[in-house]
Each structure stands twice: as C-alpha cells, then as structure tokens.
N, C-alpha and C positions, 0 to 999 in steps of 0.2 A: 396757294397752289404750288408756289416755288418750294415751300417747306417740304412738301411731299415728294419732291424730286431730289431731296438730299439723300446721301448714301444710306443713312440709318433707316429711312422710310422705304427706300428701294429694296433694302435687304429684308425688311418686314414683309413687303408685298411679295417678294420672291419666295420667302419661306411659306407665306400663306398660300401661294399658288401651288407649291409642291404638296402641301398638306391637303389642299382641295383635290388635286389630281389623285392623291393616294386614297382619298375617301371615295371619289367617283369612279376611278379606274384602277383599283388595286392590282388587278391581274396584269396591267400593262406597264406598271412601274418597273424601272430598271433594278437589277440586282447585281451585286459584285460577286463574281465567281470565287469560290474558295480554292479551286485548283484550275490549272490550265491544261488539263489532260485530254480535253475533247474539243471538237469544233463548236459545240453548243456553248462551252465555257468562253471561248474566244468571242462568240457572237454576243454573249451577255456582257462581256467586258467592253466591246465596241459600242453597244447600246448605252451602257453607263457613261462612257466617255462622251458620246454624242449628246447625252442629256446634260452633263456638266458643261460641255462646250457651249451649247445653246444658251444655257443659264448665264454663263460668264459673258458671252457676247451681247446678249440682250441687256443685261444690267450695265455693262460698260457703255453701250450705246445710249442708254437712258441717262447715264451720268456724264455723257459727252467725253468719254475717255477714249484714247486711241485703241483701236482693235487690231491694228497691224501687229503681226507676230504672235498673237495670242494662241492661234491654232497650234503652231509648232512648239511653243513654250509649254502649253497645257498638255500636249501629247507627251512631251518628255517627262513632265512632272507626274502625269497619270501612269506612265509606264513604270516609273519608280515606285509609285503606290501599289501598282499591280504586282510588281516583283516582290514588294514587301508582303503582300497578301499570300503570294505563292510560297515564299520562304516560311511564313508563319504556319502554313498548312502542312508542312513536312512533319510526319508523325513524331520524330524525335524532338523537334523544336516545340511542337504542340504540347508534348508531355512535360517539357520544362516550363511551360506557361508563358513563353514569349508570344506576343501578339503583333498584329500587322503594324499598328501605330509605332511600336518600338522600332521596327525595321525601317519604317518610313523616315523617322527622325535620323536613324543611323545612316541611311543612304544619303540623305541630304547633307548631314554633317561631314561625311567622307568627301563629298564633292567640294564643299565650301572650305574644308580645312586641309585637305590633301592636294587640292588643285584650285583653280580659279573658276568661279561660276561663269560659264560662257554667256555672252550678251544675248544670244537667241533664246536662252532659257529664262531670262528675267521678266519679260512682259506679263506673264501669268502668275508670278510670285505674289500672291495676295492672301497671305495666311489669315488675317483678320476676317476678310470677306467670307472665306469658306467656313471658318469656325463659327461666325455669327449665324449664318444660315443653318449650320449644323446644330447649333444650340436651339434655334427655333424648332427644328424638326425633333430634337431631343425632348422638347417640352411635351410632345404628344405621348411620350412614354412615361411621363411622371403623373401617375394617377393618384389624386389626393386620397380617395377612399382606400386604396391599397396601402399607401404609406401610413395613414392614420390607423387603419385596422391592424396591420401587422408590425407597425413600427412606432408605437407610442413611446417606447423607451429610446428608440433611435432618434426620434424627434426631440425628446427631452435632452438627450446627450448632445445633439447637434446645436441646440440653443445655447447650452452652457459652454460648449467648446468654441463655437463661432465667436461669441462676444468676449470671452476671457482671452482666447488666443489672439484675436484681432487687437484688443487693447494692448496686450503685452508686446506683440510684434511691432505695433506702431510706436510704443514707448521706447523699446530697445533700439529701433531704427533712428529715432530722433536723438537718443542718448549717444549714438554712434555718429551723429551729425549727418545722417542721410536726409536729403531734402524732403519737404512735405509731400510732393507728388510721388516720388519713388517710395517713400515710407507708406503712403496710403495704398498704393498698388501692391506693394510687397505684403502688407498686413492682410489684405483681402485674399491674395493668392494662397497664403499659408493657412488661413483660418477657414475659408469657405469652400471653394472647389477649384483651386488651381488656375488653369489657363482661362476658363470661362469668367471667373471672378475678376481676374486681372484686367481682362478686356472690358468687362462691364464697368469696373471702377475707373479705368482710363477714359471711358466715354462720359461718365458722370463728372469727373473733374477736368475734362478737356485736357488730358495729360499729353506728354510728349511720347510719340510713338517709338522713339529710340529707347526710352526708358522701359516702355511696355515690352518691347522685344527682348530686352535684357532680363526682365522679370520672368517672361515666358520661358526663356532659355534656362534660367535657374530652376524653374518648376520641373521642366522635363528632364534635365540632367540629374536632379535630385530624386525624382520619382523612380528612375531606373534601378538604382541599387536598393532603394527602400522596398521595391516590389518583391525582391528576393530575400533580403535580410530580415524583414519583419516576420514572414512565416517561420523562418528558422528560429528567430528569437522567441516567437510565441510557443513553439514546441519545446525549446530549451526551458522556458519558464513554466511549462505545463499548463498553459491557459486552455480553457474550454473553447470549443469551436465558436460559440456565440461571442464570448469575450474577445477572442482573437479577431473575428470578423468585424466586430464593432470598432476595435482598435484600428484596424487597417482601413476600414471605411471612413473613419474620421481623420486619418492622417495623410494617406496617400492622395496626391492631388490630381490624379486623372482617373476618370470613371473606368476606362478600359484596364488600367493598371490595377485598380481595386478589384475588379472581377478576376483577373489573372492571379493576383496575389491570394485572394480568398480561396480560389479553386485549388491552390497548392496544398491547402490544409484539408478541405472537404466541402461537401455540398452545403451543409449548414453554415459554415464560415462564409462561404461565397454569398449565400442569400442574405445573411445578416450584414455583411459588408455593403452589399448593394442597397439594402434598406437605409442604412446610415448615410451612405453617399447620396442617395435620392433625397433624404431629408435635408441634407446640406444644400443640394441643388434647389430644393423648394425655397430655402431661405435666401437664395441669391437675389430674388426680387425685393425682399424686405430689406436686406442689407444695402442694396443699391439705392433704395429710396432714402434710407437713413443717412448714408454717405452723401447723397445728393443734398439733403437738407442741411447737414453740417457744413459741407463745402460752400453751399450758397450763403449760409449765415456768416462763415469766416471771410467770404469775399472771393476765395479761390484765386483764379488768375486775373481777377479784376474786381474792384469793390462793387458789389451788387447786393441789394436787399434781398432777403430770402422770400421773395414773393412766389406764389404758385407758378407764375409764368417762368421765372428763373429756374425753379426746381424742375419743371417740365422740360425746359430747353436742355438742361444738363442731363436729364435722365436718359440712359441709352435705350433707344426704341426697340432694339432687338430683344431686350429683357421683357419689354411689353409683349412682344410676339411670343416669347417663351412662356410667359404667364398665361396669355390668352389661349395658346395651344393646349397647355395643361388643363385649363378650365373647361375648354370645349370638349376635350377627350375624356375628362373626368365626369362631366355632368350632362353631356348631350348624347352619349353613347353608353350602352350597357358595357359591363366589364369585358365580356368575351369579344365583342366587336372592336372595342377600343384596343385590346391587346393584339387582335389580328391585324388591324391597320398599323398598329405600333411596330409590329415586326418589320413591315415594309419601310416605314419612315426611319426606324432605327438603323436598318441596313444602309439606307442612303446617308443618314447622319454620320455613321461610322466611316463611310467612303469619303465624305467631305472632310472629316477630321483627319483621315489618312493623307489626303491630298494637302491639307493645311499643314500637317506635321512635316511633310516633305519640304514645303515652302519654308517652315520655321528652321529646319535643318540647313537649308540653303542660305538662310539669312544669318545663321549663327556661326561665330568664330570663337573657338576656345581662347584665343589670344585676347579677345575683347573681354570675355567673362572674367579671366584671371588677371587682367591688367591692373596696374597700380591704382588707377582712378576709380575702379569698380570694386576695390577690396572692401570698402566699408559696407556697401549694400550686400556683398557676398557674405561677410561675417554676420551682418544683421539677419540675413535670411537663414543662415545655418543655425544661429542662436535661437531664432523664433521657431524654426522647425524642430529643434531639439526639445524646446519647451512644449511644443504641440504634441510631440510623441509621448512625453512623460505625463502631461496633464490628461491627454485623451485616454491613455492606458488606465489611469486611476479612475476616471469617470466611467469608462467602459466596464471596468471591473465592478464598480458600485452598481451600475445600472443593470448589467447582464449577468454578473456573477453573484450579486447579493439580492437586489430589490426584485428582479424578475422571478428568480426561483422562490423567493419568500412570499411574494404577492400572487404568484401563479400566473 
C-alpha cells in the first residue's frame, strides 16, 4: 500500500482521474482561454487555475508535503503562463509561429536571470510534477491506429533515428568524459522526445534531479533557434513539405515547437512533423523499458541483479500511465470519440506544460548552463544534436523523398 503513495503512483492516479473526468464530464472540463478580451475568458482562466490548484493541493497532501504558500506561488506562475498565452495569441506573434510555451520559458528565464526568484514564488515550482501529469494526458491523443495508418514511414524513420542517435549521443558523451547518468539522460533527450524522454530516463536510472534540470534547460534553449532555423534551411535546400516535416519532427525536441515549425512551411509539413513526433512519443515507453533493463543489468546506482522486480521499481510509472492512456483511447473508443475527448485533454496537457515551462525558466540560470563545469555536457549535447540533424535529414529524405513516392 505504501508503494502506491509514492510520488510516481500519485501522479498516475492524478492523470487517470483527469482522463476519467474528461470522459465522463467533457463539457465541464476547464479550458485555457486564447485571449483575455472578455469576462468569459477571465472566468475560463479562473476555472483552469482552480482546477490546477486543487490538483496540486490534493497531491501535495497525499505526499505529505507542506501546502503553505502554494496558492500564492501557483497564482504567480499561472499568471505568467496566462500572459504567455495572451502574448502568443497576438496576430503578428501568431504569424511568426511563436507559441505559448516559448513565452512561458522566456518569462521564467527573465525573472531567474535578470532578478532573483522571490521566496513566495518558490513553493509551487514543481516542473517535473506538471510535466509528468501532462504526459499522461498527452497519451490520450496518441492513437496507435492513426499513427500506423498514416505514419508507417514515420514510424520506420523514428525507429532508425532513435536507436542510431541514442547510441551516438551516449558514445560521444562518454568520449567527452560526461558521467554515465548525464550521458544517458542527454542521449534520450536528443534521440527520443526531449523533455519527456529526459524525465522518463531520470526516473528509470534514479538519476540526479540537478542533472535532469540541466538537460531540460539544454533541450529548451536549443529548441528555440531550431524551431525557426530549420524551416528556413528546408526552403533553402528545396525540400518537399513531407521531407521537411519529417526532418523537423525527428529533430526538434518539443512537440509544440514541432507543430509551430512545421506550420511555417505548410499544412502538409505540419501534419508530417506531428506524425513523426507522435511515432517517437510512442517509442518512449519501449525506450524506457530497454534503458531500465540495461541500467539494472549494469547495476546503475547500486549493484542489483536485473530481476523483473528491479526493472519494475526503476521503470517510471508515469510512462505506464502514458502507455495505458494511449491504449485505452486507441482501442476502447472509436476514432471520432477519442479525438473529441483528446481535444479537451490536449488543452489541459498544454496548460500543464506551459505552467511547467514557467517553472523550468524560473529554475534555469544561463550562468550555470555555460559554466566551466558544464561545458563537457554542453559540447556533447551540441555534437549529438548536430549528428541528429544530419542523420535525420538523410533518413527523412530516403523515407519520404524516395521510398514513399516510389512505393505509393
């Protein structure tokens, strides 16, 4: 019984409760307003804040964590996320492809790097917590039938990219004398799906949260320029929309940035990018299991035989929630119903990610990222990401530029 009161399980139960509410009471689920131009929009924002506040307080109480100060802290963080949403909805900004999570990180970074994060803002800074629940909710939008039907080439590309890039990223990290923990998290973030993969890997290997925060910061800082440079490079090289979309979907490490980047080229590019990124998201569970098996066999942070019990203990339970959500929505509902409910859960997932990215910004200091002690992981990450960009371009061109047109 005590095991089910651990943070990982509490997060799974919280995610399951949200999905159950979305299935039973879809019309009553909160939505994040795109603008703040009306009283109704402010009421929607208030409802969303209340929903996340109750979720945070309940889980904190179950985990026996102090709840003092959470209200004011979460209010400040939520207002920053709301401001990010409002800025992203400005027509000119929207046309440029900037999304709310981008501004969420920026606002957090401005506070943490240009001033000091005030004490009253710290109690609700729980980026991993919000991201993990958001990932479980995101699982409801990953429909296996849709991915397999329209993305067989994307899935094939993802399989090749994930395993080849992971191995190279890990190899180059170790060659640069980056420690095992950091190398494993770094390799997963570059090769699979960025922040989600880094968090899942940290859970598997029982890694250091400080190292995890550093890897997440690298992912987000690197994703911002890639989101705008890659569409430009695709046009310069004369890539077709499908090849460009597959390239961006396989290299840019956040789903939101993938959508925005693909949209800068065209609808076909955006759809292909999402299919490829969804395929990589599907592989998250498989990759987490393999890493769990390898790490248990190696002994990880302590010499343990790779028994099923050890593997299960190391396996991040929120990934289980993600996989179960995907299975339930893929096979227990028809496509139309699953997509309708998925719109609600995706909106909530995006809000949780936006809140989490504000937290990440507040926790990140550029001085730490570029400090002398972190230069080796930084160089390893940039080298691995460069390799990822080149290899994924070649595979995307073969899959979507040669094989798909040839085989129809």
